[in-house]
py3Dmol code that shows the C-alpha trace and the ligand (Angstrom):
import py3Dmol

protein = """\
ATOM      1  CA  MET A   1      52.900 -82.551  12.466  1.00  0.00           C
ATOM      2  CA  ASN A   2      50.836 -82.852   9.324  1.00  0.00           C
ATOM      3  CA  ALA A   3      50.189 -86.562   8.754  1.00  0.00           C
ATOM      4  CA  ASN A   4      50.199 -87.652   5.125  1.00  0.00           C
ATOM      5  CA  VAL A   5      47.239 -89.487   3.499  1.00  0.00           C
ATOM      6  CA  GLU A   6      49.117 -92.924   3.669  1.00  0.00           C
ATOM      7  CA  SER A   7      49.692 -92.673   7.460  1.00  0.00           C
ATOM      8  CA  LEU A   8      46.114 -91.296   8.067  1.00  0.00           C
ATOM      9  CA  SER A   9      44.737 -94.226   5.972  1.00  0.00           C
ATOM     10  CA  SER A  10      46.781 -96.821   7.883  1.00  0.00           C
ATOM     11  CA  ASN A  11      45.959 -95.465  11.262  1.00  0.00           C
ATOM     12  CA  PHE A  12      42.328 -94.288  10.960  1.00  0.00           C
ATOM     13  CA  ALA A  13      40.646 -95.514   7.832  1.00  0.00           C
ATOM     14  CA  ILE A  14      37.523 -97.674   8.241  1.00  0.00           C
ATOM     15  CA  PRO A  15      37.041 -99.788   5.132  1.00  0.00           C
ATOM     16  CA  GLY A  16      33.728 -98.878   3.437  1.00  0.00           C
ATOM     17  CA  HIS A  17      33.092 -96.026   5.922  1.00  0.00           C
ATOM     18  CA  LEU A  18      36.044 -93.703   6.262  1.00  0.00           C
ATOM     19  CA  SER A  19      38.853 -92.827   3.842  1.00  0.00           C
ATOM     20  CA  PHE A  20      41.293 -90.009   3.371  1.00  0.00           C
ATOM     21  CA  ARG A  21      42.374 -88.036   0.266  1.00  0.00           C
ATOM     22  CA  GLU A  22      44.382 -85.016  -0.582  1.00  0.00           C
ATOM     23  CA  THR A  23      42.850 -82.376  -2.928  1.00  0.00           C
ATOM     24  CA  GLN A  24      44.844 -80.891  -5.808  1.00  0.00           C
ATOM     25  CA  SER A  25      45.368 -77.779  -3.695  1.00  0.00           C
ATOM     26  CA  GLY A  26      46.854 -79.878  -0.837  1.00  0.00           C
ATOM     27  CA  LEU A  27      43.948 -80.039   1.610  1.00  0.00           C
ATOM     28  CA  ARG A  28      43.440 -83.335   3.380  1.00  0.00           C
ATOM     29  CA  VAL A  29      39.811 -84.507   3.564  1.00  0.00           C
ATOM     30  CA  ALA A  30      38.148 -87.332   5.389  1.00  0.00           C
ATOM     31  CA  ASP A  31      35.281 -88.926   3.441  1.00  0.00           C
ATOM     32  CA  ILE A  32      32.596 -90.653   5.435  1.00  0.00           C
ATOM     33  CA  GLN A  33      29.888 -93.072   4.433  1.00  0.00           C
ATOM     34  CA  THR A  34      27.361 -94.651   6.661  1.00  0.00           C
ATOM     35  CA  SER A  35      24.055 -96.440   5.949  1.00  0.00           C
ATOM     36  CA  HIS A  36      22.252 -93.166   6.874  1.00  0.00           C
ATOM     37  CA  ALA A  37      24.415 -90.367   5.424  1.00  0.00           C
ATOM     38  CA  SER A  38      27.599 -89.234   3.783  1.00  0.00           C
ATOM     39  CA  ALA A  39      29.876 -86.467   4.955  1.00  0.00           C
ATOM     40  CA  SER A  40      33.311 -84.988   4.426  1.00  0.00           C
ATOM     41  CA  VAL A  41      35.534 -83.126   6.770  1.00  0.00           C
ATOM     42  CA  ALA A  42      38.627 -81.047   5.963  1.00  0.00           C
ATOM     43  CA  LEU A  43      41.475 -81.556   8.398  1.00  0.00           C
ATOM     44  CA  GLN A  44      42.315 -77.932   7.959  1.00  0.00           C
ATOM     45  CA  GLY A  45      40.117 -76.236  10.539  1.00  0.00           C
ATOM     46  CA  ALA A  46      38.309 -79.587  11.305  1.00  0.00           C
ATOM     47  CA  GLN A  47      35.839 -78.118   8.991  1.00  0.00           C
ATOM     48  CA  VAL A  48      32.837 -80.279   8.206  1.00  0.00           C
ATOM     49  CA  LEU A  49      32.239 -79.563   4.412  1.00  0.00           C
ATOM     50  CA  THR A  50      29.325 -81.782   3.526  1.00  0.00           C
ATOM     51  CA  TRP A  51      26.597 -83.788   5.252  1.00  0.00           C
ATOM     52  CA  GLN A  52      23.850 -85.479   3.288  1.00  0.00           C
ATOM     53  CA  PRO A  53      21.423 -87.950   4.817  1.00  0.00           C
ATOM     54  CA  VAL A  54      20.436 -90.722   2.366  1.00  0.00           C
ATOM     55  CA  GLY A  55      17.507 -89.589   0.155  1.00  0.00           C
ATOM     56  CA  GLN A  56      17.862 -85.923   1.130  1.00  0.00           C
ATOM     57  CA  GLN A  57      19.279 -82.858  -0.609  1.00  0.00           C
ATOM     58  CA  PRO A  58      22.615 -81.750   0.933  1.00  0.00           C
ATOM     59  CA  VAL A  59      22.143 -80.130   4.312  1.00  0.00           C
ATOM     60  CA  ILE A  60      25.430 -78.351   4.630  1.00  0.00           C
ATOM     61  CA  TRP A  61      26.182 -75.521   2.076  1.00  0.00           C
ATOM     62  CA  VAL A  62      29.534 -74.787   0.452  1.00  0.00           C
ATOM     63  CA  SER A  63      29.817 -71.952  -2.015  1.00  0.00           C
ATOM     64  CA  LYS A  64      30.540 -72.766  -5.621  1.00  0.00           C
ATOM     65  CA  ALA A  65      33.260 -70.097  -5.465  1.00  0.00           C
ATOM     66  CA  ALA A  66      34.785 -71.388  -2.218  1.00  0.00           C
ATOM     67  CA  ILE A  67      38.642 -71.341  -2.136  1.00  0.00           C
ATOM     68  CA  PHE A  68      40.228 -74.594  -1.045  1.00  0.00           C
ATOM     69  CA  ALA A  69      43.789 -73.696  -0.210  1.00  0.00           C
ATOM     70  CA  PRO A  70      46.074 -74.149   2.793  1.00  0.00           C
ATOM     71  CA  GLY A  71      45.678 -71.198   5.166  1.00  0.00           C
ATOM     72  CA  LYS A  72      42.465 -69.867   3.595  1.00  0.00           C
ATOM     73  CA  PRO A  73      39.061 -70.055   5.210  1.00  0.00           C
ATOM     74  CA  VAL A  74      36.469 -72.090   3.205  1.00  0.00           C
ATOM     75  CA  ARG A  75      33.229 -70.281   2.475  1.00  0.00           C
ATOM     76  CA  GLY A  76      30.673 -72.813   3.700  1.00  0.00           C
ATOM     77  CA  GLY A  77      30.646 -75.975   5.665  1.00  0.00           C
ATOM     78  CA  VAL A  78      31.073 -75.607   9.436  1.00  0.00           C
ATOM     79  CA  PRO A  79      34.047 -73.287  10.191  1.00  0.00           C
ATOM     80  CA  VAL A  80      35.179 -73.640  13.818  1.00  0.00           C
ATOM     81  CA  CYS A  81      35.434 -70.057  15.041  1.00  0.00           C
ATOM     82  CA  TRP A  82      37.709 -70.084  18.149  1.00  0.00           C
ATOM     83  CA  PRO A  83      39.180 -68.592  20.341  1.00  0.00           C
ATOM     84  CA  TRP A  84      37.347 -65.549  19.318  1.00  0.00           C
ATOM     85  CA  PHE A  85      34.103 -64.977  17.355  1.00  0.00           C
ATOM     86  CA  GLY A  86      33.943 -61.986  14.934  1.00  0.00           C
ATOM     87  CA  PRO A  87      36.799 -59.563  14.249  1.00  0.00           C
ATOM     88  CA  LEU A  88      39.609 -58.953  16.839  1.00  0.00           C
ATOM     89  CA  GLY A  89      41.692 -55.891  15.915  1.00  0.00           C
ATOM     90  CA  ASP A  90      44.212 -56.632  13.200  1.00  0.00           C
ATOM     91  CA  LYS A  91      44.177 -60.338  14.009  1.00  0.00           C
ATOM     92  CA  GLY A  92      41.252 -61.161  11.689  1.00  0.00           C
ATOM     93  CA  ALA A  93      37.829 -62.569  12.210  1.00  0.00           C
ATOM     94  CA  HIS A  94      36.714 -65.819  13.857  1.00  0.00           C
ATOM     95  CA  GLY A  95      40.085 -66.840  15.473  1.00  0.00           C
ATOM     96  CA  PHE A  96      42.833 -68.950  14.045  1.00  0.00           C
ATOM     97  CA  VAL A  97      41.926 -72.632  14.269  1.00  0.00           C
ATOM     98  CA  ARG A  98      39.751 -72.612  11.105  1.00  0.00           C
ATOM     99  CA  THR A  99      42.891 -72.087   8.880  1.00  0.00           C
ATOM    100  CA  ARG A 100      45.227 -74.420  10.772  1.00  0.00           C
ATOM    101  CA  ALA A 101      46.007 -78.093  10.399  1.00  0.00           C
ATOM    102  CA  TRP A 102      44.242 -80.322  12.953  1.00  0.00           C
ATOM    103  CA  GLN A 103      45.397 -83.854  13.765  1.00  0.00           C
ATOM    104  CA  VAL A 104      43.212 -86.876  13.598  1.00  0.00           C
ATOM    105  CA  ARG A 105      43.180 -88.475  17.101  1.00  0.00           C
ATOM    106  CA  ALA A 106      40.814 -91.296  16.681  1.00  0.00           C
ATOM    107  CA  SER A 107      38.063 -92.866  14.493  1.00  0.00           C
ATOM    108  CA  GLN A 108      35.441 -95.378  15.191  1.00  0.00           C
ATOM    109  CA  LEU A 109      32.357 -97.057  13.737  1.00  0.00           C
ATOM    110  CA  ASP A 110      30.013 -97.062  16.765  1.00  0.00           C
ATOM    111  CA  SER A 111      27.380 -99.665  17.647  1.00  0.00           C
ATOM    112  CA  ALA A 112      24.697 -97.515  15.897  1.00  0.00           C
ATOM    113  CA  GLY A 113      26.597 -97.611  12.651  1.00  0.00           C
ATOM    114  CA  GLN A 114      27.813 -93.953  12.990  1.00  0.00           C
ATOM    115  CA  VAL A 115      31.298 -92.883  12.087  1.00  0.00           C
ATOM    116  CA  VAL A 116      32.981 -90.931  14.954  1.00  0.00           C
ATOM    117  CA  LEU A 117      35.937 -88.779  14.001  1.00  0.00           C
ATOM    118  CA  ARG A 118      37.998 -87.078  16.662  1.00  0.00           C
ATOM    119  CA  LEU A 119      40.227 -84.206  15.694  1.00  0.00           C
ATOM    120  CA  GLY A 120      42.518 -82.039  17.826  1.00  0.00           C
ATOM    121  CA  ILE A 121      44.741 -78.979  17.966  1.00  0.00           C
ATOM    122  CA  GLY A 122      46.898 -77.462  20.580  1.00  0.00           C
ATOM    123  CA  ASP A 123      48.964 -74.339  21.132  1.00  0.00           C
ATOM    124  CA  ASP A 124      52.339 -73.816  19.544  1.00  0.00           C
ATOM    125  CA  ALA A 125      54.688 -70.857  19.000  1.00  0.00           C
ATOM    126  CA  ASP A 126      52.554 -69.589  16.113  1.00  0.00           C
ATOM    127  CA  THR A 127      49.305 -69.694  18.114  1.00  0.00           C
ATOM    128  CA  ARG A 128      50.988 -68.105  21.168  1.00  0.00           C
ATOM    129  CA  ALA A 129      52.162 -65.237  19.043  1.00  0.00           C
ATOM    130  CA  LEU A 130      48.524 -64.564  18.206  1.00  0.00           C
ATOM    131  CA  TRP A 131      46.940 -65.543  21.459  1.00  0.00           C
ATOM    132  CA  ASP A 132      49.148 -66.155  24.454  1.00  0.00           C
ATOM    133  CA  GLN A 133      47.415 -69.099  26.013  1.00  0.00           C
ATOM    134  CA  PRO A 134      48.209 -72.772  26.320  1.00  0.00           C
ATOM    135  CA  PHE A 135      45.175 -74.882  25.225  1.00  0.00           C
ATOM    136  CA  ASP A 136      43.869 -78.126  23.758  1.00  0.00           C
ATOM    137  CA  LEU A 137      40.891 -78.097  21.467  1.00  0.00           C
ATOM    138  CA  GLU A 138      39.017 -81.171  20.274  1.00  0.00           C
ATOM    139  CA  LEU A 139      36.108 -81.564  17.840  1.00  0.00           C
ATOM    140  CA  VAL A 140      34.295 -84.915  17.772  1.00  0.00           C
ATOM    141  CA  VAL A 141      32.180 -85.222  14.640  1.00  0.00           C
ATOM    142  CA  THR A 142      29.604 -88.000  14.616  1.00  0.00           C
ATOM    143  CA  VAL A 143      28.061 -88.834  11.297  1.00  0.00           C
ATOM    144  CA  GLY A 144      24.838 -90.771  10.991  1.00  0.00           C
ATOM    145  CA  ALA A 145      21.110 -89.905  10.623  1.00  0.00           C
ATOM    146  CA  THR A 146      22.083 -86.905  12.721  1.00  0.00           C
ATOM    147  CA  LEU A 147      25.241 -84.797  12.530  1.00  0.00           C
ATOM    148  CA  THR A 148      26.767 -84.154  15.878  1.00  0.00           C
ATOM    149  CA  MET A 149      29.663 -81.775  16.509  1.00  0.00           C
ATOM    150  CA  ALA A 150      31.126 -81.451  19.962  1.00  0.00           C
ATOM    151  CA  LEU A 151      33.848 -78.878  20.460  1.00  0.00           C
ATOM    152  CA  THR A 152      35.792 -79.161  23.761  1.00  0.00           C
ATOM    153  CA  SER A 153      37.997 -76.389  24.917  1.00  0.00           C
ATOM    154  CA  HIS A 154      40.556 -77.328  27.646  1.00  0.00           C
ATOM    155  CA  ASN A 155      42.497 -74.767  29.520  1.00  0.00           C
ATOM    156  CA  THR A 156      45.986 -76.450  29.834  1.00  0.00           C
ATOM    157  CA  GLY A 157      47.499 -73.279  31.200  1.00  0.00           C
ATOM    158  CA  ALA A 158      47.885 -71.891  34.625  1.00  0.00           C
ATOM    159  CA  THR A 159      45.658 -68.787  34.319  1.00  0.00           C
ATOM    160  CA  PRO A 160      42.028 -68.427  33.325  1.00  0.00           C
ATOM    161  CA  MET A 161      41.186 -68.739  29.632  1.00  0.00           C
ATOM    162  CA  ALA A 162      38.290 -66.771  28.057  1.00  0.00           C
ATOM    163  CA  VAL A 163      36.999 -67.775  24.711  1.00  0.00           C
ATOM    164  CA  THR A 164      34.204 -66.820  22.352  1.00  0.00           C
ATOM    165  CA  GLU A 165      33.324 -69.450  19.800  1.00  0.00           C
ATOM    166  CA  ALA A 166      30.954 -70.753  17.152  1.00  0.00           C
ATOM    167  CA  LEU A 167      30.153 -73.811  15.067  1.00  0.00           C
ATOM    168  CA  HIS A 168      29.486 -71.405  12.165  1.00  0.00           C
ATOM    169  CA  THR A 169      27.110 -73.775  10.368  1.00  0.00           C
ATOM    170  CA  TYR A 170      26.179 -72.934   6.729  1.00  0.00           C
ATOM    171  CA  PHE A 171      22.809 -74.613   5.710  1.00  0.00           C
ATOM    172  CA  CYS A 172      21.431 -75.219   2.222  1.00  0.00           C
ATOM    173  CA  VAL A 173      17.899 -73.879   1.700  1.00  0.00           C
ATOM    174  CA  GLY A 174      15.708 -73.951  -1.427  1.00  0.00           C
ATOM    175  CA  ASN A 175      14.989 -70.218  -1.272  1.00  0.00           C
ATOM    176  CA  ILE A 176      15.984 -67.878   1.626  1.00  0.00           C
ATOM    177  CA  ALA A 177      12.894 -65.716   0.983  1.00  0.00           C
ATOM    178  CA  GLN A 178      10.719 -68.670   1.766  1.00  0.00           C
ATOM    179  CA  THR A 179      12.686 -69.767   4.799  1.00  0.00           C
ATOM    180  CA  SER A 180      12.056 -69.110   8.516  1.00  0.00           C
ATOM    181  CA  VAL A 181      13.817 -69.941  11.729  1.00  0.00           C
ATOM    182  CA  THR A 182      11.725 -70.720  14.875  1.00  0.00           C
ATOM    183  CA  GLY A 183      12.913 -71.030  18.440  1.00  0.00           C
ATOM    184  CA  LEU A 184      14.079 -67.496  19.085  1.00  0.00           C
ATOM    185  CA  ASP A 185      10.756 -65.769  19.805  1.00  0.00           C
ATOM    186  CA  GLY A 186      11.179 -63.363  22.799  1.00  0.00           C
ATOM    187  CA  CYS A 187      14.971 -63.568  22.717  1.00  0.00           C
ATOM    188  CA  GLY A 188      17.155 -60.479  22.772  1.00  0.00           C
ATOM    189  CA  TYR A 189      19.581 -59.954  19.965  1.00  0.00           C
ATOM    190  CA  ILE A 190      22.367 -57.739  18.813  1.00  0.00           C
ATOM    191  CA  ASP A 191      21.768 -56.540  15.306  1.00  0.00           C
ATOM    192  CA  LYS A 192      25.186 -56.191  13.589  1.00  0.00           C
ATOM    193  CA  VAL A 193      23.436 -54.700  10.500  1.00  0.00           C
ATOM    194  CA  GLN A 194      21.933 -51.897  12.617  1.00  0.00           C
ATOM    195  CA  ASN A 195      25.050 -50.675  14.392  1.00  0.00           C
ATOM    196  CA  PHE A 196      25.011 -53.522  17.023  1.00  0.00           C
ATOM    197  CA  SER A 197      21.734 -52.162  18.515  1.00  0.00           C
ATOM    198  CA  GLN A 198      19.746 -54.328  20.912  1.00  0.00           C
ATOM    199  CA  HIS A 199      16.393 -55.771  19.890  1.00  0.00           C
ATOM    200  CA  THR A 200      13.916 -58.466  20.887  1.00  0.00           C
ATOM    201  CA  GLN A 201      12.738 -61.124  18.432  1.00  0.00           C
ATOM    202  CA  SER A 202       8.972 -61.276  17.888  1.00  0.00           C
ATOM    203  CA  GLY A 203       7.775 -64.519  16.286  1.00  0.00           C
ATOM    204  CA  GLU A 204       9.933 -66.430  13.818  1.00  0.00           C
ATOM    205  CA  VAL A 205      12.913 -64.947  11.986  1.00  0.00           C
ATOM    206  CA  ARG A 206      12.212 -64.226   8.254  1.00  0.00           C
ATOM    207  CA  PHE A 207      14.553 -62.890   5.678  1.00  0.00           C
ATOM    208  CA  SER A 208      14.092 -59.941   3.351  1.00  0.00           C
ATOM    209  CA  GLY A 209      17.467 -58.290   3.555  1.00  0.00           C
ATOM    210  CA  GLU A 210      20.964 -58.609   5.078  1.00  0.00           C
ATOM    211  CA  THR A 211      20.637 -60.310   8.452  1.00  0.00           C
ATOM    212  CA  ASP A 212      23.474 -60.641  10.952  1.00  0.00           C
ATOM    213  CA  ARG A 213      22.281 -61.193  14.502  1.00  0.00           C
ATOM    214  CA  VAL A 214      23.621 -62.615  17.768  1.00  0.00           C
ATOM    215  CA  TYR A 215      20.730 -63.925  19.810  1.00  0.00           C
ATOM    216  CA  THR A 216      21.596 -64.283  23.459  1.00  0.00           C
ATOM    217  CA  PRO A 217      20.904 -65.577  26.031  1.00  0.00           C
ATOM    218  CA  THR A 218      19.410 -68.671  24.430  1.00  0.00           C
ATOM    219  CA  SER A 219      19.905 -72.389  24.767  1.00  0.00           C
ATOM    220  CA  ALA A 220      16.818 -73.088  22.647  1.00  0.00           C
ATOM    221  CA  GLU A 221      16.545 -75.543  19.832  1.00  0.00           C
ATOM    222  CA  CYS A 222      15.937 -73.988  16.475  1.00  0.00           C
ATOM    223  CA  LEU A 223      14.035 -75.154  13.425  1.00  0.00           C
ATOM    224  CA  ILE A 224      14.780 -73.964   9.959  1.00  0.00           C
ATOM    225  CA  THR A 225      11.621 -74.305   7.872  1.00  0.00           C
ATOM    226  CA  ASP A 226      12.371 -74.389   4.244  1.00  0.00           C
ATOM    227  CA  ALA A 227       9.132 -74.077   2.302  1.00  0.00           C
ATOM    228  CA  ALA A 228      10.771 -74.215  -1.151  1.00  0.00           C
ATOM    229  CA  TRP A 229      12.291 -77.685  -0.533  1.00  0.00           C
ATOM    230  CA  GLY A 230       9.575 -78.715   1.897  1.00  0.00           C
ATOM    231  CA  ARG A 231      11.839 -79.726   4.714  1.00  0.00           C
ATOM    232  CA  ASN A 232      12.745 -78.768   8.254  1.00  0.00           C
ATOM    233  CA  ILE A 233      16.240 -78.746   9.666  1.00  0.00           C
ATOM    234  CA  HIS A 234      16.416 -79.154  13.466  1.00  0.00           C
ATOM    235  CA  ILE A 235      19.406 -77.762  15.457  1.00  0.00           C
ATOM    236  CA  ALA A 236      19.675 -78.739  19.093  1.00  0.00           C
ATOM    237  CA  LYS A 237      22.604 -77.615  21.260  1.00  0.00           C
ATOM    238  CA  GLN A 238      24.355 -77.899  24.554  1.00  0.00           C
ATOM    239  CA  GLY A 239      26.942 -75.623  26.211  1.00  0.00           C
ATOM    240  CA  SER A 240      25.798 -72.613  24.150  1.00  0.00           C
ATOM    241  CA  ILE A 241      24.074 -69.432  25.262  1.00  0.00           C
ATOM    242  CA  ALA A 242      24.089 -67.700  21.852  1.00  0.00           C
ATOM    243  CA  THR A 243      22.702 -68.440  18.392  1.00  0.00           C
ATOM    244  CA  VAL A 244      23.956 -66.425  15.389  1.00  0.00           C
ATOM    245  CA  VAL A 245      21.714 -66.007  12.338  1.00  0.00           C
ATOM    246  CA  TRP A 246      23.356 -64.731   9.157  1.00  0.00           C
ATOM    247  CA  ASN A 247      22.533 -64.128   5.548  1.00  0.00           C
ATOM    248  CA  PRO A 248      24.479 -61.561   3.550  1.00  0.00           C
ATOM    249  CA  TRP A 249      21.775 -60.854   0.996  1.00  0.00           C
ATOM    250  CA  VAL A 250      22.396 -59.076  -2.335  1.00  0.00           C
ATOM    251  CA  GLU A 251      24.770 -56.251  -1.527  1.00  0.00           C
ATOM    252  CA  ARG A 252      26.884 -57.776   1.168  1.00  0.00           C
ATOM    253  CA  GLU A 253      27.373 -60.964  -0.874  1.00  0.00           C
ATOM    254  CA  LYS A 254      29.333 -58.878  -3.387  1.00  0.00           C
ATOM    255  CA  ALA A 255      31.983 -58.203  -0.690  1.00  0.00           C
ATOM    256  CA  PHE A 256      32.890 -61.928  -0.606  1.00  0.00           C
ATOM    257  CA  ALA A 257      35.136 -62.928  -3.574  1.00  0.00           C
ATOM    258  CA  ASP A 258      34.446 -66.580  -2.436  1.00  0.00           C
ATOM    259  CA  MET A 259      30.646 -66.327  -3.035  1.00  0.00           C
ATOM    260  CA  ALA A 260      29.081 -66.590  -6.462  1.00  0.00           C
ATOM    261  CA  THR A 261      26.483 -64.101  -7.500  1.00  0.00           C
ATOM    262  CA  GLY A 262      23.015 -64.841  -6.128  1.00  0.00           C
ATOM    263  CA  GLU A 263      24.167 -67.688  -3.843  1.00  0.00           C
ATOM    264  CA  TYR A 264      22.823 -65.854  -0.834  1.00  0.00           C
ATOM    265  CA  GLN A 265      19.412 -67.249  -1.882  1.00  0.00           C
ATOM    266  CA  ASP A 266      20.579 -70.800  -1.285  1.00  0.00           C
ATOM    267  CA  MET A 267      22.113 -70.528   2.128  1.00  0.00           C
ATOM    268  CA  LEU A 268      21.590 -69.581   5.750  1.00  0.00           C
ATOM    269  CA  CYS A 269      23.843 -69.689   8.815  1.00  0.00           C
ATOM    270  CA  VAL A 270      22.409 -70.645  12.138  1.00  0.00           C
ATOM    271  CA  GLU A 271      25.423 -70.878  14.444  1.00  0.00           C
ATOM    272  CA  THR A 272      25.833 -72.596  17.763  1.00  0.00           C
ATOM    273  CA  ALA A 273      27.834 -70.070  19.661  1.00  0.00           C
ATOM    274  CA  ASN A 274      29.064 -68.446  22.831  1.00  0.00           C
ATOM    275  CA  ALA A 275      29.442 -64.698  22.041  1.00  0.00           C
ATOM    276  CA  PRO A 276      29.878 -61.925  22.832  1.00  0.00           C
ATOM    277  CA  GLU A 277      29.910 -63.127  26.436  1.00  0.00           C
ATOM    278  CA  PRO A 278      33.007 -65.425  26.700  1.00  0.00           C
ATOM    279  CA  VAL A 279      33.228 -68.826  28.362  1.00  0.00           C
ATOM    280  CA  THR A 280      35.877 -68.567  31.035  1.00  0.00           C
ATOM    281  CA  LEU A 281      37.682 -71.698  32.047  1.00  0.00           C
ATOM    282  CA  ALA A 282      39.811 -72.073  35.137  1.00  0.00           C
ATOM    283  CA  PRO A 283      43.255 -73.742  34.832  1.00  0.00           C
ATOM    284  CA  GLY A 284      42.512 -77.411  33.900  1.00  0.00           C
ATOM    285  CA  GLU A 285      38.894 -76.854  33.124  1.00  0.00           C
ATOM    286  CA  ARG A 286      37.121 -78.093  30.013  1.00  0.00           C
ATOM    287  CA  HIS A 287      33.941 -76.792  28.331  1.00  0.00           C
ATOM    288  CA  THR A 288      32.061 -78.571  25.498  1.00  0.00           C
ATOM    289  CA  LEU A 289      29.858 -76.767  22.859  1.00  0.00           C
ATOM    290  CA  VAL A 290      27.611 -79.218  21.057  1.00  0.00           C
ATOM    291  CA  ALA A 291      25.356 -78.884  17.941  1.00  0.00           C
ATOM    292  CA  VAL A 292      23.074 -81.729  16.927  1.00  0.00           C
ATOM    293  CA  ILE A 293      21.579 -81.392  13.474  1.00  0.00           C
ATOM    294  CA  SER A 294      18.788 -83.487  11.977  1.00  0.00           C
ATOM    295  CA  VAL A 295      16.297 -83.245   9.143  1.00  0.00           C
ATOM    296  CA  ARG A 296      12.619 -83.617   9.877  1.00  0.00           C
TER     297      ARG A 296
END
"""
ligand_1 = """\
16
TA6
O 28.532 -65.092 11.781
C 28.285 -64.014 10.955
C 29.541 -63.376 10.541
O 30.293 -63.027 11.652
C 29.210 -62.134 9.717
O 29.461 -60.947 10.400
C 29.983 -62.422 8.419
O 30.953 -61.507 8.120
C 30.283 -63.820 8.430
O 30.387 -64.209 9.752
C 31.477 -64.342 7.659
O 32.714 -64.171 8.166
P 34.010 -64.537 7.452
O 35.242 -64.098 8.372
O 33.958 -66.007 7.284
O 34.015 -63.854 6.105
"""
view = py3Dmol.view(width=600, height=400)
view.addModel(protein, "pdb")
view.setStyle({"model": 0}, {"cartoon": {"style": "trace"}})
view.addModel(ligand_1, "xyz")
view.setStyle({"model": 1}, {"stick": {}})
view.zoomTo()
view.show()
């Protein structure tokens, strides 16, 4: 059931740190404030929309042309791609949980002054029509000087459950042409721009055209070096053997009605993922995918 703002507030608000609101288009959003950072999370999709450490530029990017409407994916933030990553026949890209309502399960101000928000979603008749598998999925978002997102898949069914997944994180950068990603040197990757051909990364990743790559296997930390803004964004992870790097560049950007012209210059996706090799869970088994983001 979709909880309204009043019941969310009475059950989960933390005065001065966590409040709930509904946008004009009907999306419910949790606004978070700590002494180290502010953040917002849409309950649709459990999608982190913003995270901004105190004294920093925003770290998480959302398009100026993003569409905030029930049932529509939002261009930016951290879409949760699950139970499939990428397109799946006529079922659309990146699974179905990013456009569905999640429930708030718990909230807490921890001893380090971080706000911890626990969101969950399970199967129902609609999800089983798309993907015939009982499941429980939980995202725990911890907001402080670091942003931690922990996505736990639980196979509540009686047969094995295979998922591909991503925390499809959109980062703000000062200028993509002056940005690099380190941590992937020597790693193999599938280049979706070059017909899904296989390559090996040599040195850092730099950007001078459309880039859409699935690096795997890798559990390495990555560093985004943003020369224009003079900052580094560090991404550590657990439970992930793939890192996706994406920037649409000039031409591909035009295919997205929910991106404004030239915005490709301000953003970069570095995604904590398991794809194309799925994670397979035995009945009753859980798996957690974790991304830990900090500014250095
Ligand atoms: O992660 C990269 C990617 O899979 C690209 O291929 C690109 O299309 C992007 O995600 C955005 O997908 P979306 O379904 O949100 O338009």
